[in-house]
PDB file of N, H, CA, C and O in Angstrom:
ATOM      1  N   MET A   1      20.468  10.528  14.727  1.00  0.00           N
ATOM      2  CA  MET A   1      20.183   9.098  14.598  1.00  0.00           C
ATOM      3  C   MET A   1      18.910   8.925  13.764  1.00  0.00           C
ATOM      4  O   MET A   1      17.881   9.518  14.089  1.00  0.00           O
ATOM      5  N   PRO A   2      18.962   8.123  12.696  1.00  0.00           N
ATOM      6  CA  PRO A   2      17.786   7.951  11.840  1.00  0.00           C
ATOM      7  C   PRO A   2      16.653   7.207  12.544  1.00  0.00           C
ATOM      8  O   PRO A   2      16.878   6.346  13.396  1.00  0.00           O
ATOM      9  N   MET A   3      15.450   7.563  12.164  1.00  0.00           N
ATOM     10  H   MET A   3      15.268   8.262  11.473  1.00  0.00           H
ATOM     11  CA  MET A   3      14.272   6.889  12.697  1.00  0.00           C
ATOM     12  C   MET A   3      14.196   5.484  12.101  1.00  0.00           C
ATOM     13  O   MET A   3      14.553   5.270  10.943  1.00  0.00           O
ATOM     14  N   LYS A   4      13.728   4.535  12.903  1.00  0.00           N
ATOM     15  H   LYS A   4      13.437   4.709  13.844  1.00  0.00           H
ATOM     16  CA  LYS A   4      13.535   3.172  12.422  1.00  0.00           C
ATOM     17  C   LYS A   4      12.044   2.855  12.443  1.00  0.00           C
ATOM     18  O   LYS A   4      11.321   3.203  13.376  1.00  0.00           O
ATOM     19  N   VAL A   5      11.612   2.181  11.374  1.00  0.00           N
ATOM     20  H   VAL A   5      12.200   1.898  10.616  1.00  0.00           H
ATOM     21  CA  VAL A   5      10.213   1.753  11.255  1.00  0.00           C
ATOM     22  C   VAL A   5      10.200   0.253  10.958  1.00  0.00           C
ATOM     23  O   VAL A   5      11.220  -0.319  10.572  1.00  0.00           O
ATOM     24  N   ASN A   6       9.056  -0.366  11.137  1.00  0.00           N
ATOM     25  H   ASN A   6       8.228   0.099  11.450  1.00  0.00           H
ATOM     26  CA  ASN A   6       8.915  -1.784  10.807  1.00  0.00           C
ATOM     27  C   ASN A   6       8.482  -1.929   9.357  1.00  0.00           C
ATOM     28  O   ASN A   6       7.591  -1.215   8.899  1.00  0.00           O
ATOM     29  N   CYS A   7       9.106  -2.844   8.639  1.00  0.00           N
ATOM     30  H   CYS A   7       9.830  -3.424   9.012  1.00  0.00           H
ATOM     31  CA  CYS A   7       8.702  -3.160   7.273  1.00  0.00           C
ATOM     32  C   CYS A   7       7.253  -3.662   7.325  1.00  0.00           C
ATOM     33  O   CYS A   7       6.952  -4.569   8.101  1.00  0.00           O
ATOM     34  N   PRO A   8       6.349  -3.092   6.516  1.00  0.00           N
ATOM     35  CA  PRO A   8       4.949  -3.519   6.550  1.00  0.00           C
ATOM     36  C   PRO A   8       4.735  -4.975   6.152  1.00  0.00           C
ATOM     37  O   PRO A   8       3.703  -5.557   6.486  1.00  0.00           O
ATOM     38  N   THR A   9       5.694  -5.573   5.441  1.00  0.00           N
ATOM     39  H   THR A   9       6.532  -5.100   5.170  1.00  0.00           H
ATOM     40  CA  THR A   9       5.526  -6.946   4.975  1.00  0.00           C
ATOM     41  C   THR A   9       6.094  -7.961   5.956  1.00  0.00           C
ATOM     42  O   THR A   9       5.405  -8.904   6.344  1.00  0.00           O
ATOM     43  N   CYS A  10       7.357  -7.771   6.362  1.00  0.00           N
ATOM     44  H   CYS A  10       7.916  -7.005   6.046  1.00  0.00           H
ATOM     45  CA  CYS A  10       8.010  -8.788   7.201  1.00  0.00           C
ATOM     46  C   CYS A  10       8.264  -8.328   8.626  1.00  0.00           C
ATOM     47  O   CYS A  10       8.707  -9.120   9.458  1.00  0.00           O
ATOM     48  N   ASN A  11       7.992  -7.059   8.923  1.00  0.00           N
ATOM     49  H   ASN A  11       7.632  -6.416   8.247  1.00  0.00           H
ATOM     50  CA  ASN A  11       8.117  -6.492  10.263  1.00  0.00           C
ATOM     51  C   ASN A  11       9.573  -6.265  10.695  1.00  0.00           C
ATOM     52  O   ASN A  11       9.828  -5.977  11.864  1.00  0.00           O
ATOM     53  N   ARG A  12      10.516  -6.390   9.777  1.00  0.00           N
ATOM     54  H   ARG A  12      10.309  -6.624   8.827  1.00  0.00           H
ATOM     55  CA  ARG A  12      11.925  -6.146  10.087  1.00  0.00           C
ATOM     56  C   ARG A  12      12.152  -4.647  10.272  1.00  0.00           C
ATOM     57  O   ARG A  12      11.513  -3.841   9.595  1.00  0.00           O
ATOM     58  N   LYS A  13      13.053  -4.261  11.180  1.00  0.00           N
ATOM     59  H   LYS A  13      13.572  -4.916  11.730  1.00  0.00           H
ATOM     60  CA  LYS A  13      13.375  -2.855  11.417  1.00  0.00           C
ATOM     61  C   LYS A  13      14.110  -2.282  10.212  1.00  0.00           C
ATOM     62  O   LYS A  13      15.032  -2.904   9.684  1.00  0.00           O
ATOM     63  N   VAL A  14      13.695  -1.083   9.778  1.00  0.00           N
ATOM     64  H   VAL A  14      12.946  -0.577  10.208  1.00  0.00           H
ATOM     65  CA  VAL A  14      14.258  -0.422   8.606  1.00  0.00           C
ATOM     66  C   VAL A  14      14.574   1.020   8.983  1.00  0.00           C
ATOM     67  O   VAL A  14      13.758   1.692   9.613  1.00  0.00           O
ATOM     68  N   GLU A  15      15.757   1.496   8.599  1.00  0.00           N
ATOM     69  H   GLU A  15      16.420   0.950   8.087  1.00  0.00           H
ATOM     70  CA  GLU A  15      16.083   2.896   8.820  1.00  0.00           C
ATOM     71  C   GLU A  15      15.379   3.753   7.780  1.00  0.00           C
ATOM     72  O   GLU A  15      15.416   3.454   6.587  1.00  0.00           O
ATOM     73  N   TRP A  16      14.737   4.823   8.241  1.00  0.00           N
ATOM     74  H   TRP A  16      14.707   5.067   9.210  1.00  0.00           H
ATOM     75  CA  TRP A  16      14.033   5.745   7.351  1.00  0.00           C
ATOM     76  C   TRP A  16      15.040   6.801   6.897  1.00  0.00           C
ATOM     77  O   TRP A  16      15.132   7.890   7.465  1.00  0.00           O
ATOM     78  N   ILE A  17      15.793   6.440   5.852  1.00  0.00           N
ATOM     79  H   ILE A  17      15.718   5.556   5.392  1.00  0.00           H
ATOM     80  CA  ILE A  17      16.805   7.341   5.308  1.00  0.00           C
ATOM     81  C   ILE A  17      16.655   7.409   3.787  1.00  0.00           C
ATOM     82  O   ILE A  17      16.092   6.505   3.169  1.00  0.00           O
ATOM     83  N   GLU A  18      17.166   8.496   3.190  1.00  0.00           N
ATOM     84  H   GLU A  18      17.623   9.230   3.692  1.00  0.00           H
ATOM     85  CA  GLU A  18      17.038   8.673   1.742  1.00  0.00           C
ATOM     86  C   GLU A  18      17.671   7.546   0.956  1.00  0.00           C
ATOM     87  O   GLU A  18      17.169   7.176  -0.105  1.00  0.00           O
ATOM     88  N   GLU A  19      18.757   6.997   1.451  1.00  0.00           N
ATOM     89  H   GLU A  19      19.165   7.297   2.314  1.00  0.00           H
ATOM     90  CA  GLU A  19      19.467   5.940   0.741  1.00  0.00           C
ATOM     91  C   GLU A  19      18.655   4.655   0.631  1.00  0.00           C
ATOM     92  O   GLU A  19      18.928   3.831  -0.242  1.00  0.00           O
ATOM     93  N   ASN A  20      17.667   4.469   1.496  1.00  0.00           N
ATOM     94  H   ASN A  20      17.446   5.138   2.205  1.00  0.00           H
ATOM     95  CA  ASN A  20      16.811   3.287   1.444  1.00  0.00           C
ATOM     96  C   ASN A  20      15.701   3.554   0.428  1.00  0.00           C
ATOM     97  O   ASN A  20      14.659   4.116   0.764  1.00  0.00           O
ATOM     98  N   THR A  21      15.938   3.143  -0.810  1.00  0.00           N
ATOM     99  H   THR A  21      16.785   2.686  -1.083  1.00  0.00           H
ATOM    100  CA  THR A  21      14.984   3.428  -1.887  1.00  0.00           C
ATOM    101  C   THR A  21      13.683   2.640  -1.751  1.00  0.00           C
ATOM    102  O   THR A  21      12.709   2.940  -2.441  1.00  0.00           O
ATOM    103  N   TYR A  22      13.652   1.641  -0.877  1.00  0.00           N
ATOM    104  H   TYR A  22      14.444   1.397  -0.316  1.00  0.00           H
ATOM    105  CA  TYR A  22      12.447   0.820  -0.723  1.00  0.00           C
ATOM    106  C   TYR A  22      11.618   1.210   0.493  1.00  0.00           C
ATOM    107  O   TYR A  22      10.606   0.570   0.779  1.00  0.00           O
ATOM    108  N   ARG A  23      12.031   2.251   1.216  1.00  0.00           N
ATOM    109  H   ARG A  23      12.853   2.771   0.984  1.00  0.00           H
ATOM    110  CA  ARG A  23      11.306   2.595   2.442  1.00  0.00           C
ATOM    111  C   ARG A  23       9.832   2.818   2.169  1.00  0.00           C
ATOM    112  O   ARG A  23       9.517   3.433   1.150  1.00  0.00           O
ATOM    113  N   PRO A  24       8.938   2.381   2.971  1.00  0.00           N
ATOM    114  CA  PRO A  24       9.119   1.817   4.302  1.00  0.00           C
ATOM    115  C   PRO A  24       9.438   0.320   4.306  1.00  0.00           C
ATOM    116  O   PRO A  24       9.474  -0.303   5.367  1.00  0.00           O
ATOM    117  N   PHE A  25       9.666  -0.251   3.135  1.00  0.00           N
ATOM    118  H   PHE A  25       9.636   0.255   2.274  1.00  0.00           H
ATOM    119  CA  PHE A  25       9.967  -1.681   3.049  1.00  0.00           C
ATOM    120  C   PHE A  25      11.463  -1.914   3.242  1.00  0.00           C
ATOM    121  O   PHE A  25      12.269  -1.001   3.064  1.00  0.00           O
ATOM    122  N   CYS A  26      11.825  -3.134   3.603  1.00  0.00           N
ATOM    123  H   CYS A  26      11.170  -3.877   3.747  1.00  0.00           H
ATOM    124  CA  CYS A  26      13.238  -3.453   3.814  1.00  0.00           C
ATOM    125  C   CYS A  26      13.927  -3.855   2.522  1.00  0.00           C
ATOM    126  O   CYS A  26      15.154  -3.816   2.440  1.00  0.00           O
ATOM    127  N   SER A  27      13.158  -4.240   1.510  1.00  0.00           N
ATOM    128  H   SER A  27      12.161  -4.272   1.576  1.00  0.00           H
ATOM    129  CA  SER A  27      13.763  -4.726   0.266  1.00  0.00           C
ATOM    130  C   SER A  27      12.762  -4.621  -0.878  1.00  0.00           C
ATOM    131  O   SER A  27      11.573  -4.381  -0.666  1.00  0.00           O
ATOM    132  N   GLU A  28      13.267  -4.805  -2.090  1.00  0.00           N
ATOM    133  H   GLU A  28      14.232  -5.000  -2.262  1.00  0.00           H
ATOM    134  CA  GLU A  28      12.385  -4.817  -3.261  1.00  0.00           C
ATOM    135  C   GLU A  28      11.398  -5.986  -3.163  1.00  0.00           C
ATOM    136  O   GLU A  28      10.238  -5.861  -3.557  1.00  0.00           O
ATOM    137  N   ARG A  29      11.865  -7.111  -2.641  1.00  0.00           N
ATOM    138  H   ARG A  29      12.807  -7.213  -2.321  1.00  0.00           H
ATOM    139  CA  ARG A  29      11.006  -8.294  -2.489  1.00  0.00           C
ATOM    140  C   ARG A  29       9.770  -7.970  -1.646  1.00  0.00           C
ATOM    141  O   ARG A  29       8.646  -8.279  -2.041  1.00  0.00           O
ATOM    142  N   CYS A  30       9.983  -7.346  -0.483  1.00  0.00           N
ATOM    143  H   CYS A  30      10.896  -7.094  -0.161  1.00  0.00           H
ATOM    144  CA  CYS A  30       8.849  -7.008   0.382  1.00  0.00           C
ATOM    145  C   CYS A  30       7.939  -5.980  -0.285  1.00  0.00           C
ATOM    146  O   CYS A  30       6.721  -6.039  -0.122  1.00  0.00           O
ATOM    147  N   LYS A  31       8.511  -5.043  -1.030  1.00  0.00           N
ATOM    148  H   LYS A  31       9.501  -4.995  -1.163  1.00  0.00           H
ATOM    149  CA  LYS A  31       7.719  -4.046  -1.745  1.00  0.00           C
ATOM    150  C   LYS A  31       6.831  -4.714  -2.784  1.00  0.00           C
ATOM    151  O   LYS A  31       5.658  -4.364  -2.915  1.00  0.00           O
ATOM    152  N   LEU A  32       7.383  -5.677  -3.528  1.00  0.00           N
ATOM    153  H   LEU A  32       8.336  -5.961  -3.421  1.00  0.00           H
ATOM    154  CA  LEU A  32       6.607  -6.374  -4.558  1.00  0.00           C
ATOM    155  C   LEU A  32       5.549  -7.293  -3.962  1.00  0.00           C
ATOM    156  O   LEU A  32       4.470  -7.448  -4.534  1.00  0.00           O
ATOM    157  N   ILE A  33       5.846  -7.901  -2.827  1.00  0.00           N
ATOM    158  H   ILE A  33       6.722  -7.775  -2.363  1.00  0.00           H
ATOM    159  CA  ILE A  33       4.838  -8.724  -2.140  1.00  0.00           C
ATOM    160  C   ILE A  33       3.647  -7.844  -1.770  1.00  0.00           C
ATOM    161  O   ILE A  33       2.499  -8.236  -1.981  1.00  0.00           O
ATOM    162  N   ASP A  34       3.910  -6.658  -1.218  1.00  0.00           N
ATOM    163  H   ASP A  34       4.843  -6.339  -1.046  1.00  0.00           H
ATOM    164  CA  ASP A  34       2.837  -5.746  -0.839  1.00  0.00           C
ATOM    165  C   ASP A  34       2.043  -5.292  -2.059  1.00  0.00           C
ATOM    166  O   ASP A  34       0.813  -5.248  -2.016  1.00  0.00           O
ATOM    167  N   LEU A  35       2.733  -4.957  -3.140  1.00  0.00           N
ATOM    168  H   LEU A  35       3.731  -4.993  -3.175  1.00  0.00           H
ATOM    169  CA  LEU A  35       2.058  -4.559  -4.374  1.00  0.00           C
ATOM    170  C   LEU A  35       1.141  -5.671  -4.880  1.00  0.00           C
ATOM    171  O   LEU A  35       0.024  -5.404  -5.324  1.00  0.00           O
ATOM    172  N   GLY A  36       1.609  -6.912  -4.814  1.00  0.00           N
ATOM    173  H   GLY A  36       2.516  -7.129  -4.453  1.00  0.00           H
ATOM    174  CA  GLY A  36       0.796  -8.057  -5.221  1.00  0.00           C
ATOM    175  C   GLY A  36      -0.456  -8.216  -4.377  1.00  0.00           C
ATOM    176  O   GLY A  36      -1.513  -8.590  -4.883  1.00  0.00           O
ATOM    177  N   GLU A  37      -0.331  -7.928  -3.082  1.00  0.00           N
ATOM    178  H   GLU A  37       0.529  -7.624  -2.671  1.00  0.00           H
ATOM    179  CA  GLU A  37      -1.496  -8.013  -2.192  1.00  0.00           C
ATOM    180  C   GLU A  37      -2.546  -6.969  -2.580  1.00  0.00           C
ATOM    181  O   GLU A  37      -3.743  -7.257  -2.557  1.00  0.00           O
ATOM    182  N   TRP A  38      -2.105  -5.762  -2.934  1.00  0.00           N
ATOM    183  H   TRP A  38      -1.133  -5.528  -2.953  1.00  0.00           H
ATOM    184  CA  TRP A  38      -3.047  -4.731  -3.390  1.00  0.00           C
ATOM    185  C   TRP A  38      -3.676  -5.137  -4.719  1.00  0.00           C
ATOM    186  O   TRP A  38      -4.881  -4.979  -4.910  1.00  0.00           O
ATOM    187  N   ALA A  39      -2.859  -5.663  -5.644  1.00  0.00           N
ATOM    188  H   ALA A  39      -1.880  -5.791  -5.489  1.00  0.00           H
ATOM    189  CA  ALA A  39      -3.366  -6.058  -6.965  1.00  0.00           C
ATOM    190  C   ALA A  39      -4.386  -7.191  -6.855  1.00  0.00           C
ATOM    191  O   ALA A  39      -5.332  -7.257  -7.640  1.00  0.00           O
ATOM    192  N   ALA A  40      -4.193  -8.080  -5.884  1.00  0.00           N
ATOM    193  H   ALA A  40      -3.424  -8.027  -5.246  1.00  0.00           H
ATOM    194  CA  ALA A  40      -5.120  -9.187  -5.674  1.00  0.00           C
ATOM    195  C   ALA A  40      -6.339  -8.757  -4.846  1.00  0.00           C
ATOM    196  O   ALA A  40      -7.200  -9.574  -4.521  1.00  0.00           O
ATOM    197  N   GLU A  41      -6.395  -7.470  -4.516  1.00  0.00           N
ATOM    198  H   GLU A  41      -5.695  -6.807  -4.780  1.00  0.00           H
ATOM    199  CA  GLU A  41      -7.472  -6.890  -3.706  1.00  0.00           C
ATOM    200  C   GLU A  41      -7.577  -7.512  -2.325  1.00  0.00           C
ATOM    201  O   GLU A  41      -8.667  -7.622  -1.763  1.00  0.00           O
ATOM    202  N   ASN A  42      -6.422  -7.923  -1.775  1.00  0.00           N
ATOM    203  H   ASN A  42      -5.537  -7.834  -2.231  1.00  0.00           H
ATOM    204  CA  ASN A  42      -6.388  -8.426  -0.398  1.00  0.00           C
ATOM    205  C   ASN A  42      -6.260  -7.289   0.601  1.00  0.00           C
ATOM    206  O   ASN A  42      -6.526  -7.479   1.788  1.00  0.00           O
ATOM    207  N   HIS A  43      -5.856  -6.103   0.141  1.00  0.00           N
ATOM    208  H   HIS A  43      -5.640  -5.948  -0.823  1.00  0.00           H
ATOM    209  CA  HIS A  43      -5.791  -4.892   0.964  1.00  0.00           C
ATOM    210  C   HIS A  43      -6.846  -3.932   0.443  1.00  0.00           C
ATOM    211  O   HIS A  43      -7.093  -3.848  -0.760  1.00  0.00           O
ATOM    212  N   ARG A  44      -7.462  -3.211   1.368  1.00  0.00           N
ATOM    213  H   ARG A  44      -7.262  -3.279   2.346  1.00  0.00           H
ATOM    214  CA  ARG A  44      -8.471  -2.229   0.980  1.00  0.00           C
ATOM    215  C   ARG A  44      -8.371  -1.023   1.894  1.00  0.00           C
ATOM    216  O   ARG A  44      -7.929  -1.130   3.037  1.00  0.00           O
ATOM    217  N   ILE A  45      -8.779   0.108   1.387  1.00  0.00           N
ATOM    218  H   ILE A  45      -9.138   0.195   0.458  1.00  0.00           H
ATOM    219  CA  ILE A  45      -8.875   1.317   2.193  1.00  0.00           C
ATOM    220  C   ILE A  45     -10.320   1.433   2.653  1.00  0.00           C
ATOM    221  O   ILE A  45     -11.248   1.348   1.849  1.00  0.00           O
ATOM    222  N   ALA A  46     -10.498   1.626   3.947  1.00  0.00           N
ATOM    223  H   ALA A  46      -9.744   1.695   4.600  1.00  0.00           H
ATOM    224  CA  ALA A  46     -11.847   1.699   4.518  1.00  0.00           C
ATOM    225  C   ALA A  46     -12.612   2.885   3.940  1.00  0.00           C
ATOM    226  O   ALA A  46     -12.037   3.942   3.681  1.00  0.00           O
ATOM    227  N   GLY A  47     -13.877   2.704   3.747  1.00  0.00           N
ATOM    228  H   GLY A  47     -14.344   1.845   3.957  1.00  0.00           H
ATOM    229  CA  GLY A  47     -14.728   3.780   3.246  1.00  0.00           C
ATOM    230  C   GLY A  47     -15.867   3.225   2.423  1.00  0.00           C
ATOM    231  O   GLY A  47     -16.002   2.016   2.230  1.00  0.00           O
ATOM    232  N   GLU A  48     -16.673   4.139   1.951  1.00  0.00           N
ATOM    233  H   GLU A  48     -16.563   5.120   2.108  1.00  0.00           H
ATOM    234  CA  GLU A  48     -17.803   3.763   1.115  1.00  0.00           C
ATOM    235  C   GLU A  48     -17.308   3.344  -0.269  1.00  0.00           C
ATOM    236  O   GLU A  48     -16.325   3.900  -0.759  1.00  0.00           O
ATOM    237  N   PRO A  49     -17.958   2.388  -0.900  1.00  0.00           N
ATOM    238  CA  PRO A  49     -17.561   2.014  -2.259  1.00  0.00           C
ATOM    239  C   PRO A  49     -17.745   3.189  -3.221  1.00  0.00           C
ATOM    240  O   PRO A  49     -18.599   4.049  -3.011  1.00  0.00           O
ATOM    241  N   ALA A  50     -16.950   3.210  -4.251  1.00  0.00           N
ATOM    242  H   ALA A  50     -16.256   2.510  -4.422  1.00  0.00           H
ATOM    243  CA  ALA A  50     -17.065   4.257  -5.272  1.00  0.00           C
ATOM    244  C   ALA A  50     -18.381   4.095  -6.021  1.00  0.00           C
ATOM    245  O   ALA A  50     -18.960   3.009  -6.052  1.00  0.00           O
ATOM    246  N   LEU A  51     -18.841   5.175  -6.618  1.00  0.00           N
ATOM    247  H   LEU A  51     -18.370   6.057  -6.593  1.00  0.00           H
ATOM    248  CA  LEU A  51     -20.066   5.118  -7.417  1.00  0.00           C
ATOM    249  C   LEU A  51     -19.846   4.253  -8.650  1.00  0.00           C
ATOM    250  O   LEU A  51     -18.798   4.324  -9.292  1.00  0.00           O
ATOM    251  N   ASP A  52     -20.832   3.445  -8.971  1.00  0.00           N
ATOM    252  H   ASP A  52     -21.684   3.388  -8.449  1.00  0.00           H
ATOM    253  CA  ASP A  52     -20.781   2.597 -10.157  1.00  0.00           C
ATOM    254  C   ASP A  52     -21.511   3.313 -11.286  1.00  0.00           C
ATOM    255  O   ASP A  52     -22.722   3.512 -11.189  1.00  0.00           O
ATOM    256  N   PRO A  53     -20.813   3.710 -12.362  1.00  0.00           N
ATOM    257  CA  PRO A  53     -21.477   4.442 -13.447  1.00  0.00           C
ATOM    258  C   PRO A  53     -22.560   3.633 -14.151  1.00  0.00           C
ATOM    259  O   PRO A  53     -23.367   4.213 -14.876  1.00  0.00           O
ATOM    260  N   ASN A  54     -22.608   2.305 -13.963  1.00  0.00           N
ATOM    261  H   ASN A  54     -21.952   1.834 -13.373  1.00  0.00           H
ATOM    262  CA  ASN A  54     -23.645   1.466 -14.564  1.00  0.00           C
ATOM    263  C   ASN A  54     -24.884   1.368 -13.687  1.00  0.00           C
ATOM    264  O   ASN A  54     -25.901   0.820 -14.110  1.00  0.00           O
ATOM    265  N   ASP A  55     -24.807   1.897 -12.458  1.00  0.00           N
ATOM    266  H   ASP A  55     -23.980   2.342 -12.114  1.00  0.00           H
ATOM    267  CA  ASP A  55     -25.942   1.877 -11.538  1.00  0.00           C
ATOM    268  C   ASP A  55     -27.012   2.833 -12.070  1.00  0.00           C
ATOM    269  O   ASP A  55     -26.698   3.975 -12.407  1.00  0.00           O
ATOM    270  N   PRO A  56     -28.283   2.383 -12.152  1.00  0.00           N
ATOM    271  CA  PRO A  56     -29.350   3.260 -12.672  1.00  0.00           C
ATOM    272  C   PRO A  56     -29.510   4.547 -11.870  1.00  0.00           C
ATOM    273  O   PRO A  56     -30.022   5.534 -12.400  1.00  0.00           O
ATOM    274  N   GLN A  57     -29.085   4.563 -10.607  1.00  0.00           N
ATOM    275  H   GLN A  57     -28.669   3.762 -10.177  1.00  0.00           H
ATOM    276  CA  GLN A  57     -29.213   5.773  -9.788  1.00  0.00           C
ATOM    277  C   GLN A  57     -28.110   6.790 -10.103  1.00  0.00           C
ATOM    278  O   GLN A  57     -28.178   7.934  -9.653  1.00  0.00           O
ATOM    279  N   PHE A  58     -27.111   6.387 -10.862  1.00  0.00           N
ATOM    280  H   PHE A  58     -27.056   5.457 -11.228  1.00  0.00           H
ATOM    281  CA  PHE A  58     -26.007   7.278 -11.229  1.00  0.00           C
ATOM    282  C   PHE A  58     -26.486   8.218 -12.309  1.00  0.00           C
ATOM    283  O   PHE A  58     -26.875   7.775 -13.390  1.00  0.00           O
ATOM    284  N   GLU A  59     -26.463   9.502 -12.036  1.00  0.00           N
ATOM    285  H   GLU A  59     -26.146   9.862 -11.158  1.00  0.00           H
ATOM    286  CA  GLU A  59     -26.940  10.499 -13.014  1.00  0.00           C
ATOM    287  C   GLU A  59     -25.753  11.121 -13.715  1.00  0.00           C
ATOM    288  O   GLU A  59     -24.794  11.559 -13.080  1.00  0.00           O
ATOM    289  N   LYS A  60     -25.831  11.155 -15.032  1.00  0.00           N
ATOM    290  H   LYS A  60     -26.611  10.800 -15.548  1.00  0.00           H
ATOM    291  CA  LYS A  60     -24.808  11.848 -15.804  1.00  0.00           C
ATOM    292  C   LYS A  60     -25.256  13.287 -15.990  1.00  0.00           C
ATOM    293  O   LYS A  60     -26.416  13.554 -16.300  1.00  0.00           O
ATOM    294  N   HIS A  61     -24.338  14.194 -15.798  1.00  0.00           N
ATOM    295  H   HIS A  61     -23.395  13.976 -15.546  1.00  0.00           H
ATOM    296  CA  HIS A  61     -24.662  15.631 -15.943  1.00  0.00           C
ATOM    297  C   HIS A  61     -24.135  16.137 -17.226  1.00  0.00           C
ATOM    298  O   HIS A  61     -24.300  17.315 -17.539  1.00  0.00           O
TER     299      HIS A  61
END
């Protein structure tokens, strides 16, 4: 029996199978909505900000 996960966008149950090309999403629509959220910087990965090469403390080697 295939594992089922919740679509990260709409929370609908999705079977985690090879035939589901959009997994973990339920559809292309939900996949594109999520991509748009990342592009708009509404989603972030926790952690320290990356080094800014324009920062005077940034040393080039």
